[in-house]
C-alpha positions in Angstrom: 82.4 88.2 122.3 83.1 86.5 119.3 84.5 83.4 120.1 86.2 82.0 116.1 88.9 81.9 116.0 89.9 84.8 113.7 92.0 84.8 110.5 93.9 88.0 108.5 94.2 87.3 105.0 96.3 90.1 102.8 95.6 90.5 99.1 92.2 88.2 99.9 89.9 89.3 97.4 90.7 87.1 95.0 93.1 84.4 93.5 94.8 82.0 96.7 94.1 84.6 98.8 89.6 84.5 98.2 89.9 80.5 98.2 91.5 80.4 101.6 89.1 83.0 102.9 86.2 80.8 101.9 87.8 77.5 103.0 88.9 78.9 106.4 84.9 80.4 107.2 83.5 76.7 106.2 86.3 75.5 108.9 84.9 77.8 111.5 87.6 81.1 111.3 86.2 84.8 111.7 88.0 86.3 108.5 89.4 89.4 107.8 89.8 89.8 103.6 92.2 92.0 103.1 92.3 94.1 99.9 93.9 97.2 98.4 92.3 98.2 95.6 89.7 95.3 95.2 86.2 96.8 97.0 83.9 95.0 95.2 85.6 91.7 94.5 86.8 91.8 98.7 82.7 92.9 99.3 81.9 89.4 97.1 84.3 86.9 98.9 82.6 88.3 102.2 79.2 88.0 100.8 80.2 84.2 99.5 81.1 84.0 103.4 77.8 85.4 105.0 75.7 83.7 103.4 76.6 80.1 104.3 76.7 81.0 107.7 79.9 82.1 108.4 82.1 85.1 110.2 84.2 87.8 107.3 85.0 91.4 106.9 86.6 93.6 104.4 89.2 95.6 105.7 91.2 98.1 103.3 94.9 98.4 103.6 98.1 98.9 101.4 100.3 96.5 103.9 103.4 98.6 102.6 102.2 101.2 104.6 102.5 100.8 108.2 99.9 103.5 109.4 97.7 101.4 107.2 99.0 97.5 108.6 98.4 99.5 112.1 94.9 100.6 111.3 94.5 96.8 109.7 95.0 95.1 112.6 93.1 97.4 115.2 90.1 97.0 113.6 90.3 93.6 113.6 90.9 93.5 117.5 87.7 95.2 117.4 85.0 93.8 114.7 86.4 90.6 115.4 89.2 89.6 117.3 92.8 88.9 118.1 93.9 87.6 115.6 95.2 83.9 115.7 96.6 83.0 112.1 97.9 85.4 109.4 98.3 84.6 106.0 100.2 87.0 104.1 99.1 86.7 101.0 99.5 89.9 99.5 102.0 90.3 96.6 103.0 93.0 93.8 104.1 91.8 90.5 105.1 93.8 87.4 105.4 93.3 83.7 107.9 90.8 82.8 111.2 92.3 81.4 115.1 92.1 82.1 116.9 93.1 85.6 118.9 96.0 82.7 115.9 97.3 81.9 114.4 97.5 85.5 114.1 100.5 87.3 114.7 101.4 91.2 111.3 102.5 91.8 110.3 99.1 90.7 111.9 97.1 92.6 110.8 99.5 95.9 107.3 98.9 95.4 108.3 94.9 94.9 110.1 94.7 98.0 107.8 97.1 100.0 104.5 94.9 99.5 106.1 91.6 99.4 109.0 91.4 101.9 108.4 94.9 103.8 104.5 94.7 104.2 104.6 90.9 105.1 107.2 91.1 107.9 105.0 94.3 109.3 101.9 92.4 109.4 103.7 89.5 111.2 105.4 91.9 114.0 101.6 92.6 114.4 100.7 89.1 114.9 103.2 88.1 116.6 102.7 91.5 119.4 98.8 89.6 119.5 99.6 85.9 119.5 103.0 85.6 121.5 102.7 84.2 124.5 105.4 87.0 125.4 103.4 89.1 125.3 100.1 87.4 126.8 98.5 86.0 123.8 97.7 82.4 123.3 99.6 81.1 120.3 98.8 81.1 116.8 99.9 80.9 113.0 101.4 82.3 110.3 101.3 80.7 107.2 103.0 83.0 104.5 102.8 83.1 100.7 106.0 82.4 98.8 106.4 81.3 94.7 108.5 78.4 92.8 109.7 81.9 91.6 112.0 81.7 94.4 113.4 78.7 93.4 113.9 78.8 89.9 114.7 83.2 90.0 112.7 84.2 86.8 115.2 84.7 84.7 114.2 87.3 81.9 110.7 87.7 83.3 111.0 89.1 87.0 114.1 88.4 89.3 113.1 91.2 91.2 109.5 89.2 92.3 111.6 86.0 92.5 114.0 87.9 95.3 111.4 89.2 97.3 109.9 85.7 97.7 113.3 84.3 98.6 113.5 86.7 101.2 110.1 85.8 102.3 111.2 82.0 102.7 114.3 83.4 104.9 112.0 85.6 106.5 110.1 82.2 107.4 113.2 80.4 108.7 113.8 83.2 111.0 110.8 83.8 112.4 109.7 80.6 113.2 112.9 80.1 115.0 112.9 83.2 116.9 109.0 82.2 118.5 108.8 78.7 118.1 108.6 78.6 122.3 105.5 81.5 122.0 102.9 79.5 121.0 103.5 80.8 117.3 104.6 78.8 114.1 105.4 79.8 111.0 105.5 78.4 107.4 105.3 78.9 103.9 103.7 77.6 100.9 105.4 77.7 97.7 103.1 77.6 95.0 104.1 76.8 91.4 101.7 77.4 88.5 98.3 77.9 90.1 95.9 79.6 87.4 94.8 83.3 89.1 95.2 86.9 87.7 98.7 87.6 89.1 99.9 86.2 85.5 98.1 89.2 84.2 99.8 91.6 85.7 103.1 90.2 84.1 101.8 91.1 81.3 101.1 87.2 80.8 97.5 86.1 81.3 98.2 82.6 79.5 101.4 82.0 81.6 100.1 78.5 83.4 99.6 77.2 80.2 102.7 78.0 78.2 105.2 76.5 81.1 102.9 73.4 82.8 104.2 71.4 80.0 107.8 71.9 82.8 105.3 70.2 85.2 105.3 66.4 86.3 101.8 66.6 86.7 101.1 68.2 83.4 98.8 71.0 84.3 98.9 74.2 86.5 96.9 74.1 90.2 94.3 76.0 91.4 93.9 78.2 94.2 91.9 75.7 96.7 95.1 73.8 96.0 97.0 75.9 97.9 94.5 76.9 100.0 94.1 73.4 101.3 97.8 73.6 101.9 97.4 76.8 103.9 94.8 75.8 106.2 96.3 72.2 107.0 99.0 74.3 108.3 97.2 76.5 110.5 95.5 72.9 111.7 96.4 71.3 115.1 97.3 67.9 112.2 100.2 70.5 111.7 101.3 70.8 115.6 104.8 70.1 114.7 105.7 71.8 112.3 107.7 75.3 111.6 109.9 76.7 109.8 108.9 74.8 107.0 108.7 75.8 103.0 105.8 73.1 101.5 105.8 73.0 98.1 102.0 73.3 96.3 103.4 72.6 92.7 102.9 69.6 90.7 106.1 68.1 91.8 108.3 70.6 90.3 
């Protein structure tokens, strides 16, 4: 039976998710890379991990679907074992526009992935990790965004609001399960070079706004991954309910 600790990373095929998967595997985790549509990219991450001796699987699931999430966790249970670390990284973002141009369907899509999906995944993780349910504890890291701080006016206030909800959820769940062996934290990335900006319609957005960052540069996915792995480690054993900025000082 596999004895490696198990990490599930939602939206793990690209960007911060892929960087986190590779770093986690290098530190001894068996990794599940969840993806919705990026099959080839997810399989490439699995390949990159396995050729260096790590263990990884790719599992397709739309985390906004409860049935898909249940199937995802069952597959991980069978293939790798019970999850000990969950990284809620998957996120939806739509083209930049003002609120008065948005329809309700767009808002529902954003919240169904970014909030509901993260909450359902966390629920399934708690059911497996919590000492209340016979588990051995674990860690959950929710990936927020600097948008939660600044609101993203004129761009995507719906996305910003969803990330604000994730931060509130982080604080509440952390307190709820603190005596059950589970730590729950969040990272709040700032301007990071990922493909997410292209979904918002501005692939070069980081270069446009990096002058606002005290360090005067955008961040790399690996820098966020390092913060995530630290939060899952024993070095952060007394940290829960915390939002950690990874933002170059902004």
